[in-house]
Every structure is written in C-alpha cells, then in structure tokens.
Predicted model as a PDB file, atoms N, CA, C, CB and O in Angstrom, pLDDT in the B-factor column:
MODEL        1                                                                  
ATOM      1  N   MET A   1     -71.103 -19.561  -9.217  1.00 79.00           N  
ATOM      2  CA  MET A   1     -68.932 -20.183  -9.289  1.00 79.00           C  
ATOM      3  C   MET A   1     -69.130 -21.745  -8.628  1.00 79.00           C  
ATOM      4  CB  MET A   1     -67.288 -18.864  -7.639  1.00 79.00           C  
ATOM      5  O   MET A   1     -70.160 -22.050  -8.028  1.00 79.00           O  
ATOM      6  N   ALA A   2     -68.119 -22.584  -8.805  1.00 87.00           N  
ATOM      7  CA  ALA A   2     -67.702 -23.447  -8.199  1.00 87.00           C  
ATOM      8  C   ALA A   2     -67.952 -23.580  -7.069  1.00 87.00           C  
ATOM      9  CB  ALA A   2     -66.809 -23.502  -8.308  1.00 87.00           C  
ATOM     10  O   ALA A   2     -67.689 -22.570  -6.417  1.00 87.00           O  
ATOM     11  N   HIS A   3     -68.574 -24.835  -6.202  1.00 91.00           N  
ATOM     12  CA  HIS A   3     -68.018 -25.165  -4.998  1.00 91.00           C  
ATOM     13  C   HIS A   3     -67.433 -26.929  -4.792  1.00 91.00           C  
ATOM     14  CB  HIS A   3     -69.217 -24.744  -3.967  1.00 91.00           C  
ATOM     15  O   HIS A   3     -67.630 -27.820  -5.619  1.00 91.00           O  
ATOM     16  N   PRO A   4     -67.116 -26.995  -4.228  1.00 89.00           N  
ATOM     17  CA  PRO A   4     -66.565 -28.915  -4.188  1.00 89.00           C  
ATOM     18  C   PRO A   4     -67.586 -29.248  -3.115  1.00 89.00           C  
ATOM     19  CB  PRO A   4     -64.507 -29.458  -3.495  1.00 89.00           C  
ATOM     20  O   PRO A   4     -67.882 -28.527  -2.162  1.00 89.00           O  
ATOM     21  N   LYS A   5     -68.122 -30.540  -3.432  1.00 93.00           N  
ATOM     22  CA  LYS A   5     -68.832 -31.238  -3.090  1.00 93.00           C  
ATOM     23  C   LYS A   5     -68.014 -31.443  -1.590  1.00 93.00           C  
ATOM     24  CB  LYS A   5     -69.110 -32.308  -4.124  1.00 93.00           C  
ATOM     25  O   LYS A   5     -68.503 -30.868  -0.618  1.00 93.00           O  
ATOM     26  N   ARG A   6     -66.922 -32.161  -1.426  1.00 94.00           N  
ATOM     27  CA  ARG A   6     -66.240 -32.922  -0.749  1.00 94.00           C  
ATOM     28  C   ARG A   6     -64.889 -32.086  -0.683  1.00 94.00           C  
ATOM     29  CB  ARG A   6     -66.224 -34.314  -1.331  1.00 94.00           C  
ATOM     30  O   ARG A   6     -64.402 -31.369  -1.557  1.00 94.00           O  
ATOM     31  N   ARG A   7     -64.272 -32.463   0.981  1.00 94.00           N  
ATOM     32  CA  ARG A   7     -63.230 -31.792   0.955  1.00 94.00           C  
ATOM     33  C   ARG A   7     -62.155 -32.682   0.271  1.00 94.00           C  
ATOM     34  CB  ARG A   7     -62.939 -31.329   2.270  1.00 94.00           C  
ATOM     35  O   ARG A   7     -62.353 -33.884   0.095  1.00 94.00           O  
ATOM     36  N   THR A   8     -61.018 -32.061  -0.107  1.00 94.00           N  
ATOM     37  CA  THR A   8     -59.522 -32.709  -0.325  1.00 94.00           C  
ATOM     38  C   THR A   8     -58.800 -33.086   0.551  1.00 94.00           C  
ATOM     39  CB  THR A   8     -58.684 -32.018  -0.867  1.00 94.00           C  
ATOM     40  O   THR A   8     -58.179 -32.437   1.393  1.00 94.00           O  
ATOM     41  N   SER A   9     -58.882 -34.464   0.321  1.00 96.00           N  
ATOM     42  CA  SER A   9     -58.198 -35.239   1.646  1.00 96.00           C  
ATOM     43  C   SER A   9     -56.495 -35.045   1.571  1.00 96.00           C  
ATOM     44  CB  SER A   9     -58.614 -37.128   1.592  1.00 96.00           C  
ATOM     45  O   SER A   9     -55.879 -34.780   0.539  1.00 96.00           O  
ATOM     46  N   ARG A  10     -55.947 -35.227   2.810  1.00 96.00           N  
ATOM     47  CA  ARG A  10     -54.431 -34.724   2.657  1.00 96.00           C  
ATOM     48  C   ARG A  10     -53.715 -35.440   1.469  1.00 96.00           C  
ATOM     49  CB  ARG A  10     -53.544 -35.036   4.054  1.00 96.00           C  
ATOM     50  O   ARG A  10     -52.979 -34.828   0.695  1.00 96.00           O  
ATOM     51  N   SER A  11     -53.976 -36.779   1.373  1.00 96.00           N  
ATOM     52  CA  SER A  11     -53.557 -38.028   0.498  1.00 96.00           C  
ATOM     53  C   SER A  11     -53.596 -37.442  -1.326  1.00 96.00           C  
ATOM     54  CB  SER A  11     -54.924 -39.519   0.872  1.00 96.00           C  
ATOM     55  O   SER A  11     -52.496 -37.253  -1.845  1.00 96.00           O  
ATOM     56  N   LYS A  12     -54.461 -37.272  -1.909  1.00 95.00           N  
ATOM     57  CA  LYS A  12     -54.971 -36.621  -2.474  1.00 95.00           C  
ATOM     58  C   LYS A  12     -54.072 -35.076  -2.852  1.00 95.00           C  
ATOM     59  CB  LYS A  12     -56.113 -36.678  -1.789  1.00 95.00           C  
ATOM     60  O   LYS A  12     -53.570 -34.865  -3.957  1.00 95.00           O  
ATOM     61  N   LYS A  13     -54.024 -34.300  -1.918  1.00 95.00           N  
ATOM     62  CA  LYS A  13     -54.152 -32.986  -1.978  1.00 95.00           C  
ATOM     63  C   LYS A  13     -52.306 -32.984  -2.027  1.00 95.00           C  
ATOM     64  CB  LYS A  13     -55.186 -32.172  -0.572  1.00 95.00           C  
ATOM     65  O   LYS A  13     -51.844 -32.116  -2.768  1.00 95.00           O  
ATOM     66  N   LYS A  14     -51.602 -33.597  -1.531  1.00 94.00           N  
ATOM     67  CA  LYS A  14     -50.301 -33.779  -1.814  1.00 94.00           C  
ATOM     68  C   LYS A  14     -49.671 -34.647  -3.075  1.00 94.00           C  
ATOM     69  CB  LYS A  14     -49.894 -34.266  -0.703  1.00 94.00           C  
ATOM     70  O   LYS A  14     -48.563 -34.421  -3.562  1.00 94.00           O  
ATOM     71  N   MET A  15     -50.708 -35.822  -3.572  1.00 95.00           N  
ATOM     72  CA  MET A  15     -50.324 -36.368  -4.838  1.00 95.00           C  
ATOM     73  C   MET A  15     -50.493 -35.149  -6.285  1.00 95.00           C  
ATOM     74  CB  MET A  15     -51.374 -37.784  -4.992  1.00 95.00           C  
ATOM     75  O   MET A  15     -49.907 -35.226  -7.365  1.00 95.00           O  
ATOM     76  N   ARG A  16     -51.025 -34.576  -6.044  1.00 94.00           N  
ATOM     77  CA  ARG A  16     -51.737 -33.703  -7.086  1.00 94.00           C  
ATOM     78  C   ARG A  16     -50.010 -32.300  -6.611  1.00 94.00           C  
ATOM     79  CB  ARG A  16     -54.169 -33.113  -6.474  1.00 94.00           C  
ATOM     80  O   ARG A  16     -50.097 -31.487  -7.530  1.00 94.00           O  
ATOM     81  N   ARG A  17     -49.379 -32.073  -6.149  1.00 94.00           N  
ATOM     82  CA  ARG A  17     -48.640 -30.799  -5.646  1.00 94.00           C  
ATOM     83  C   ARG A  17     -46.986 -31.937  -5.667  1.00 94.00           C  
ATOM     84  CB  ARG A  17     -49.432 -29.954  -3.631  1.00 94.00           C  
ATOM     85  O   ARG A  17     -45.906 -31.518  -5.251  1.00 94.00           O  
ATOM     86  N   SER A  18     -47.175 -33.201  -6.179  1.00 92.00           N  
ATOM     87  CA  SER A  18     -46.184 -33.980  -5.939  1.00 92.00           C  
ATOM     88  C   SER A  18     -45.111 -33.286  -7.049  1.00 92.00           C  
ATOM     89  CB  SER A  18     -46.608 -35.589  -6.091  1.00 92.00           C  
ATOM     90  O   SER A  18     -43.933 -33.417  -6.719  1.00 92.00           O  
ATOM     91  N   HIS A  19     -45.392 -32.454  -8.519  1.00 91.00           N  
ATOM     92  CA  HIS A  19     -45.248 -32.394  -9.230  1.00 91.00           C  
ATOM     93  C   HIS A  19     -44.341 -30.737  -9.049  1.00 91.00           C  
ATOM     94  CB  HIS A  19     -46.349 -32.864  -9.840  1.00 91.00           C  
ATOM     95  O   HIS A  19     -43.568 -30.235  -9.865  1.00 91.00           O  
ATOM     96  N   HIS A  20     -44.751 -30.216  -7.779  1.00 91.00           N  
ATOM     97  CA  HIS A  20     -44.611 -28.572  -7.840  1.00 91.00           C  
ATOM     98  C   HIS A  20     -42.992 -28.527  -6.964  1.00 91.00           C  
ATOM     99  CB  HIS A  20     -46.247 -27.534  -6.802  1.00 91.00           C  
ATOM    100  O   HIS A  20     -42.667 -27.430  -6.509  1.00 91.00           O  
ATOM    101  N   ALA A  21     -41.979 -29.788  -6.746  1.00 91.00           N  
ATOM    102  CA  ALA A  21     -41.051 -29.373  -5.910  1.00 91.00           C  
ATOM    103  C   ALA A  21     -39.778 -28.666  -6.933  1.00 91.00           C  
ATOM    104  CB  ALA A  21     -40.621 -30.694  -4.955  1.00 91.00           C  
ATOM    105  O   ALA A  21     -39.891 -28.915  -8.134  1.00 91.00           O  
ATOM    106  N   LEU A  22     -38.929 -28.053  -6.625  1.00 91.00           N  
ATOM    107  CA  LEU A  22     -37.813 -27.062  -7.171  1.00 91.00           C  
ATOM    108  C   LEU A  22     -37.060 -28.265  -7.539  1.00 91.00           C  
ATOM    109  CB  LEU A  22     -36.990 -25.849  -6.065  1.00 91.00           C  
ATOM    110  O   LEU A  22     -37.092 -29.254  -6.806  1.00 91.00           O  
ATOM    111  N   SER A  23     -36.319 -28.242  -8.733  1.00 90.00           N  
ATOM    112  CA  SER A  23     -34.782 -28.643  -8.934  1.00 90.00           C  
ATOM    113  C   SER A  23     -34.088 -28.226  -9.242  1.00 90.00           C  
ATOM    114  CB  SER A  23     -34.404 -29.291  -9.418  1.00 90.00           C  
ATOM    115  O   SER A  23     -34.202 -27.325 -10.072  1.00 90.00           O  
ATOM    116  N   GLU A  24     -32.524 -28.766  -8.590  1.00 90.00           N  
ATOM    117  CA  GLU A  24     -31.124 -28.379  -8.924  1.00 90.00           C  
ATOM    118  C   GLU A  24     -31.368 -27.554 -10.101  1.00 90.00           C  
ATOM    119  CB  GLU A  24     -30.091 -29.612  -9.206  1.00 90.00           C  
ATOM    120  O   GLU A  24     -32.117 -28.049 -10.943  1.00 90.00           O  
ATOM    121  N   LYS A  25     -30.813 -26.214 -10.366  1.00 90.00           N  
ATOM    122  CA  LYS A  25     -30.232 -25.751 -11.625  1.00 90.00           C  
ATOM    123  C   LYS A  25     -28.879 -26.923 -12.369  1.00 90.00           C  
ATOM    124  CB  LYS A  25     -29.572 -24.114 -11.176  1.00 90.00           C  
ATOM    125  O   LYS A  25     -28.281 -27.719 -11.645  1.00 90.00           O  
ATOM    126  N   THR A  26     -28.602 -26.803 -13.885  1.00 92.00           N  
ATOM    127  CA  THR A  26     -27.781 -26.964 -14.038  1.00 92.00           C  
ATOM    128  C   THR A  26     -26.880 -26.767 -13.926  1.00 92.00           C  
ATOM    129  CB  THR A  26     -27.809 -27.029 -14.364  1.00 92.00           C  
ATOM    130  O   THR A  26     -26.937 -25.583 -14.257  1.00 92.00           O  
ATOM    131  N   VAL A  27     -25.379 -27.012 -13.586  1.00 94.00           N  
ATOM    132  CA  VAL A  27     -23.764 -26.427 -13.676  1.00 94.00           C  
ATOM    133  C   VAL A  27     -23.104 -26.867 -14.140  1.00 94.00           C  
ATOM    134  CB  VAL A  27     -23.023 -26.258 -12.836  1.00 94.00           C  
ATOM    135  O   VAL A  27     -22.725 -27.982 -13.780  1.00 94.00           O  
ATOM    136  N   ILE A  28     -22.620 -26.270 -15.149  1.00 94.00           N  
ATOM    137  CA  ILE A  28     -21.739 -26.531 -16.165  1.00 94.00           C  
ATOM    138  C   ILE A  28     -20.415 -25.906 -16.144  1.00 94.00           C  
ATOM    139  CB  ILE A  28     -22.322 -26.223 -17.275  1.00 94.00           C  
ATOM    140  O   ILE A  28     -20.203 -24.971 -15.373  1.00 94.00           O  
ATOM    141  N   VAL A  29     -19.262 -26.469 -17.144  1.00 94.00           N  
ATOM    142  CA  VAL A  29     -17.808 -25.785 -16.856  1.00 94.00           C  
ATOM    143  C   VAL A  29     -17.808 -24.694 -17.782  1.00 94.00           C  
ATOM    144  CB  VAL A  29     -16.431 -26.770 -17.116  1.00 94.00           C  
ATOM    145  O   VAL A  29     -17.356 -25.188 -18.815  1.00 94.00           O  
ATOM    146  N   CYS A  30     -18.075 -23.419 -18.004  1.00 92.00           N  
ATOM    147  CA  CYS A  30     -17.752 -22.922 -19.262  1.00 92.00           C  
ATOM    148  C   CYS A  30     -16.658 -23.328 -20.097  1.00 92.00           C  
ATOM    149  CB  CYS A  30     -17.619 -21.775 -19.133  1.00 92.00           C  
ATOM    150  O   CYS A  30     -15.567 -23.766 -19.733  1.00 92.00           O  
ATOM    151  N   SER A  31     -17.117 -23.116 -21.358  1.00 90.00           N  
ATOM    152  CA  SER A  31     -15.978 -23.859 -22.544  1.00 90.00           C  
ATOM    153  C   SER A  31     -14.786 -23.084 -22.793  1.00 90.00           C  
ATOM    154  CB  SER A  31     -16.618 -24.043 -24.113  1.00 90.00           C  
ATOM    155  O   SER A  31     -13.678 -23.556 -23.046  1.00 90.00           O  
ATOM    156  N   TYR A  32     -15.115 -21.758 -22.696  1.00 90.00           N  
ATOM    157  CA  TYR A  32     -14.686 -20.460 -22.924  1.00 90.00           C  
ATOM    158  C   TYR A  32     -13.200 -20.233 -21.846  1.00 90.00           C  
ATOM    159  CB  TYR A  32     -16.091 -19.380 -22.569  1.00 90.00           C  
ATOM    160  O   TYR A  32     -11.986 -20.165 -22.037  1.00 90.00           O  
ATOM    161  N   CYS A  33     -14.070 -20.174 -20.729  1.00 91.00           N  
ATOM    162  CA  CYS A  33     -12.536 -19.422 -19.927  1.00 91.00           C  
ATOM    163  C   CYS A  33     -12.738 -20.725 -18.236  1.00 91.00           C  
ATOM    164  CB  CYS A  33     -12.907 -16.685 -19.309  1.00 91.00           C  
ATOM    165  O   CYS A  33     -12.318 -20.246 -17.182  1.00 91.00           O  
ATOM    166  N   GLY A  34     -13.197 -21.838 -18.186  1.00 91.00           N  
ATOM    167  CA  GLY A  34     -13.203 -22.699 -17.662  1.00 91.00           C  
ATOM    168  C   GLY A  34     -13.947 -22.388 -16.192  1.00 91.00           C  
ATOM    169  O   GLY A  34     -13.478 -22.957 -15.207  1.00 91.00           O  
ATOM    170  N   GLU A  35     -15.291 -21.348 -15.998  1.00 94.00           N  
ATOM    171  CA  GLU A  35     -15.775 -21.228 -14.691  1.00 94.00           C  
ATOM    172  C   GLU A  35     -17.156 -22.232 -14.623  1.00 94.00           C  
ATOM    173  CB  GLU A  35     -16.072 -19.583 -14.364  1.00 94.00           C  
ATOM    174  O   GLU A  35     -17.851 -22.773 -15.484  1.00 94.00           O  
ATOM    175  N   MET A  36     -17.172 -22.193 -13.359  1.00 95.00           N  
ATOM    176  CA  MET A  36     -18.760 -22.896 -13.996  1.00 95.00           C  
ATOM    177  C   MET A  36     -19.936 -21.838 -13.815  1.00 95.00           C  
ATOM    178  CB  MET A  36     -19.345 -24.472 -12.995  1.00 95.00           C  
ATOM    179  O   MET A  36     -19.989 -20.868 -13.059  1.00 95.00           O  
ATOM    180  N   MET A  37     -20.917 -22.344 -14.791  1.00 94.00           N  
ATOM    181  CA  MET A  37     -22.217 -21.171 -14.950  1.00 94.00           C  
ATOM    182  C   MET A  37     -23.292 -22.289 -15.303  1.00 94.00           C  
ATOM    183  CB  MET A  37     -22.028 -19.734 -16.430  1.00 94.00           C  
ATOM    184  O   MET A  37     -23.171 -23.484 -15.569  1.00 94.00           O  
ATOM    185  N   ILE A  38     -24.283 -21.527 -15.214  1.00 93.00           N  
ATOM    186  CA  ILE A  38     -25.615 -22.432 -15.417  1.00 93.00           C  
ATOM    187  C   ILE A  38     -25.706 -22.838 -16.854  1.00 93.00           C  
ATOM    188  CB  ILE A  38     -27.033 -21.621 -15.021  1.00 93.00           C  
ATOM    189  O   ILE A  38     -25.368 -22.011 -17.701  1.00 93.00           O  
ATOM    190  N   SER A  39     -26.000 -23.665 -17.112  1.00 92.00           N  
ATOM    191  CA  SER A  39     -26.604 -24.436 -18.457  1.00 92.00           C  
ATOM    192  C   SER A  39     -27.266 -23.624 -19.138  1.00 92.00           C  
ATOM    193  CB  SER A  39     -27.531 -25.592 -18.270  1.00 92.00           C  
ATOM    194  O   SER A  39     -27.922 -22.798 -18.504  1.00 92.00           O  
ATOM    195  N   HIS A  40     -27.318 -23.588 -20.709  1.00 93.00           N  
ATOM    196  CA  HIS A  40     -27.857 -22.139 -21.166  1.00 93.00           C  
ATOM    197  C   HIS A  40     -28.320 -20.620 -20.849  1.00 93.00           C  
ATOM    198  CB  HIS A  40     -28.586 -22.360 -21.509  1.00 93.00           C  
ATOM    199  O   HIS A  40     -29.366 -19.974 -20.900  1.00 93.00           O  
ATOM    200  N   ARG A  41     -27.092 -20.423 -20.526  1.00 92.00           N  
ATOM    201  CA  ARG A  41     -27.077 -18.821 -19.850  1.00 92.00           C  
ATOM    202  C   ARG A  41     -25.522 -18.487 -20.037  1.00 92.00           C  
ATOM    203  CB  ARG A  41     -27.604 -18.705 -17.914  1.00 92.00           C  
ATOM    204  O   ARG A  41     -24.488 -19.123 -19.831  1.00 92.00           O  
ATOM    205  N   VAL A  42     -25.787 -17.329 -20.474  1.00 93.00           N  
ATOM    206  CA  VAL A  42     -24.407 -16.795 -20.980  1.00 93.00           C  
ATOM    207  C   VAL A  42     -23.604 -16.726 -19.502  1.00 93.00           C  
ATOM    208  CB  VAL A  42     -24.536 -15.105 -21.873  1.00 93.00           C  
ATOM    209  O   VAL A  42     -24.165 -16.585 -18.416  1.00 93.00           O  
ATOM    210  N   CYS A  43     -21.971 -16.876 -19.751  1.00 92.00           N  
ATOM    211  CA  CYS A  43     -21.508 -17.014 -18.125  1.00 92.00           C  
ATOM    212  C   CYS A  43     -21.097 -15.312 -18.214  1.00 92.00           C  
ATOM    213  CB  CYS A  43     -19.862 -18.424 -17.646  1.00 92.00           C  
ATOM    214  O   CYS A  43     -20.777 -14.422 -19.002  1.00 92.00           O  
ATOM    215  N   SER A  44     -21.390 -15.627 -16.680  1.00 89.00           N  
ATOM    216  CA  SER A  44     -21.307 -14.076 -16.259  1.00 89.00           C  
ATOM    217  C   SER A  44     -19.759 -13.639 -15.727  1.00 89.00           C  
ATOM    218  CB  SER A  44     -22.471 -13.785 -14.929  1.00 89.00           C  
ATOM    219  O   SER A  44     -19.329 -12.574 -15.283  1.00 89.00           O  
ATOM    220  N   GLU A  45     -19.207 -14.775 -15.941  1.00 89.00           N  
ATOM    221  CA  GLU A  45     -17.482 -14.076 -16.123  1.00 89.00           C  
ATOM    222  C   GLU A  45     -16.730 -13.904 -17.054  1.00 89.00           C  
ATOM    223  CB  GLU A  45     -16.547 -14.627 -15.590  1.00 89.00           C  
ATOM    224  O   GLU A  45     -15.744 -13.186 -16.893  1.00 89.00           O  
ATOM    225  N   CYS A  46     -16.992 -14.523 -18.294  1.00 90.00           N  
ATOM    226  CA  CYS A  46     -16.318 -14.214 -19.269  1.00 90.00           C  
ATOM    227  C   CYS A  46     -17.089 -13.177 -20.718  1.00 90.00           C  
ATOM    228  CB  CYS A  46     -15.846 -15.605 -19.585  1.00 90.00           C  
ATOM    229  O   CYS A  46     -16.600 -12.479 -21.606  1.00 90.00           O  
ATOM    230  N   GLY A  47     -18.594 -13.590 -20.298  1.00 91.00           N  
ATOM    231  CA  GLY A  47     -20.001 -13.031 -21.351  1.00 91.00           C  
ATOM    232  C   GLY A  47     -20.106 -13.417 -22.784  1.00 91.00           C  
ATOM    233  O   GLY A  47     -20.535 -12.671 -23.665  1.00 91.00           O  
ATOM    234  N   TYR A  48     -19.490 -15.192 -23.035  1.00 92.00           N  
ATOM    235  CA  TYR A  48     -19.287 -15.608 -23.781  1.00 92.00           C  
ATOM    236  C   TYR A  48     -20.525 -16.798 -23.617  1.00 92.00           C  
ATOM    237  CB  TYR A  48     -17.946 -15.719 -23.853  1.00 92.00           C  
ATOM    238  O   TYR A  48     -20.791 -17.018 -22.436  1.00 92.00           O  
ATOM    239  N   TYR A  49     -21.219 -17.496 -24.481  1.00 91.00           N  
ATOM    240  CA  TYR A  49     -22.211 -18.168 -24.949  1.00 91.00           C  
ATOM    241  C   TYR A  49     -22.584 -18.872 -26.213  1.00 91.00           C  
ATOM    242  CB  TYR A  49     -22.875 -17.541 -24.792  1.00 91.00           C  
ATOM    243  O   TYR A  49     -23.373 -18.560 -27.106  1.00 91.00           O  
ATOM    244  N   ASN A  50     -21.681 -20.071 -26.021  1.00 88.00           N  
ATOM    245  CA  ASN A  50     -21.741 -21.214 -26.968  1.00 88.00           C  
ATOM    246  C   ASN A  50     -20.174 -20.841 -28.260  1.00 88.00           C  
ATOM    247  CB  ASN A  50     -23.689 -21.156 -27.837  1.00 88.00           C  
ATOM    248  O   ASN A  50     -19.841 -21.138 -29.407  1.00 88.00           O  
ATOM    249  N   GLY A  51     -19.740 -20.154 -27.265  1.00 85.00           N  
ATOM    250  CA  GLY A  51     -18.255 -19.849 -27.625  1.00 85.00           C  
ATOM    251  C   GLY A  51     -18.222 -18.046 -28.887  1.00 85.00           C  
ATOM    252  O   GLY A  51     -17.457 -17.737 -29.801  1.00 85.00           O  
ATOM    253  N   ILE A  52     -19.206 -17.450 -28.390  1.00 88.00           N  
ATOM    254  CA  ILE A  52     -19.426 -16.346 -29.077  1.00 88.00           C  
ATOM    255  C   ILE A  52     -19.139 -15.362 -28.365  1.00 88.00           C  
ATOM    256  CB  ILE A  52     -20.558 -16.228 -29.541  1.00 88.00           C  
ATOM    257  O   ILE A  52     -18.873 -15.950 -27.317  1.00 88.00           O  
ATOM    258  N   PRO A  53     -18.944 -13.925 -28.078  1.00 90.00           N  
ATOM    259  CA  PRO A  53     -19.441 -12.687 -27.196  1.00 90.00           C  
ATOM    260  C   PRO A  53     -20.436 -12.272 -27.064  1.00 90.00           C  
ATOM    261  CB  PRO A  53     -19.066 -11.736 -27.365  1.00 90.00           C  
ATOM    262  O   PRO A  53     -20.800 -11.432 -27.887  1.00 90.00           O  
ATOM    263  N   VAL A  54     -21.123 -12.563 -26.239  1.00 90.00           N  
ATOM    264  CA  VAL A  54     -22.379 -12.114 -25.743  1.00 90.00           C  
ATOM    265  C   VAL A  54     -22.494 -10.617 -25.170  1.00 90.00           C  
ATOM    266  CB  VAL A  54     -22.748 -13.055 -24.705  1.00 90.00           C  
ATOM    267  O   VAL A  54     -23.370  -9.921 -25.683  1.00 90.00           O  
ATOM    268  N   LEU A  55     -21.654 -10.015 -24.098  1.00 85.00           N  
ATOM    269  CA  LEU A  55     -21.466  -9.124 -23.190  1.00 85.00           C  
ATOM    270  C   LEU A  55     -20.319  -8.716 -23.442  1.00 85.00           C  
ATOM    271  CB  LEU A  55     -21.632  -9.473 -21.988  1.00 85.00           C  
ATOM    272  O   LEU A  55     -19.466  -9.431 -23.968  1.00 85.00           O  
ATOM    273  N   LYS A  56     -20.124  -7.427 -23.081  1.00 78.00           N  
ATOM    274  CA  LYS A  56     -18.881  -6.789 -23.322  1.00 78.00           C  
ATOM    275  C   LYS A  56     -18.432  -7.435 -21.686  1.00 78.00           C  
ATOM    276  CB  LYS A  56     -18.934  -4.830 -23.708  1.00 78.00           C  
ATOM    277  O   LYS A  56     -19.092  -7.544 -20.653  1.00 78.00           O  
ATOM    278  N   SER A  57     -17.220  -7.730 -21.976  1.00 56.00           N  
ATOM    279  CA  SER A  57     -16.372  -8.349 -20.609  1.00 56.00           C  
ATOM    280  C   SER A  57     -16.040  -6.752 -19.874  1.00 56.00           C  
ATOM    281  CB  SER A  57     -14.531  -9.465 -21.138  1.00 56.00           C  
ATOM    282  O   SER A  57     -16.062  -5.679 -20.475  1.00 56.00           O  
ATOM    283  N   ALA A  58     -15.727  -6.975 -18.374  1.00 52.00           N  
ATOM    284  CA  ALA A  58     -15.509  -5.483 -17.606  1.00 52.00           C  
ATOM    285  C   ALA A  58     -13.517  -5.100 -18.029  1.00 52.00           C  
ATOM    286  CB  ALA A  58     -15.923  -5.789 -15.257  1.00 52.00           C  
ATOM    287  O   ALA A  58     -12.909  -4.344 -17.272  1.00 52.00           O  
ATOM    288  N   GLU A  59     -13.209  -5.367 -18.548  1.00 55.00           N  
ATOM    289  CA  GLU A  59     -12.172  -5.161 -19.062  1.00 55.00           C  
ATOM    290  C   GLU A  59     -11.793  -4.150 -20.381  1.00 55.00           C  
ATOM    291  CB  GLU A  59     -11.931  -6.275 -19.207  1.00 55.00           C  
ATOM    292  O   GLU A  59     -10.793  -3.443 -20.505  1.00 55.00           O  
ATOM    293  N   ASP A  60     -12.909  -4.319 -21.303  1.00 52.00           N  
ATOM    294  CA  ASP A  60     -13.025  -3.546 -22.266  1.00 52.00           C  
ATOM    295  C   ASP A  60     -13.588  -2.491 -22.023  1.00 52.00           C  
ATOM    296  CB  ASP A  60     -13.488  -4.009 -23.127  1.00 52.00           C  
ATOM    297  O   ASP A  60     -13.625  -1.551 -22.816  1.00 52.00           O  
ATOM    298  N   VAL A  61     -14.019  -2.496 -21.084  1.00 45.00           N  
ATOM    299  CA  VAL A  61     -14.408  -0.954 -20.454  1.00 45.00           C  
ATOM    300  C   VAL A  61     -14.276  -0.126 -19.723  1.00 45.00           C  
ATOM    301  CB  VAL A  61     -15.052  -0.739 -20.186  1.00 45.00           C  
ATOM    302  O   VAL A  61     -14.966   0.890 -19.810  1.00 45.00           O  
TER     303      VAL A  61                                                      
ENDMDL                                                                          
END                                                                             
C-alpha cells in the first residue's frame, strides 16, 4: 500500500478541494403552468416537461 512521504499542507489540500463546492440549482419558470421549477426536471405542480404531459396530475386521480 502506498504511503505519503510528506504531509499535505493546508494550502495544497484546500487548492485540491476548491472544486468540491456545492452550486445552486438553476430555477426556471414552467412554460405550461408558470410555477418555479428546477431546470431539466418534470414540473412538480403540473407534471409537464417541455410541453409534454409526463405525470398524471392530482386532478385526474
């Protein structure tokens, strides 16, 4: 098993982890119902994605 010869400094460790930060999800307006929704996901309010019904709405059940 490999063992590090030297301890990784705080600076090098933080530089390596600089890409690990979380980013905010992109929120858009649904083109069908006008509610806020996460980009590239089915709308939780109306069940439409890209103008196509994907989920049955609660009104149909």
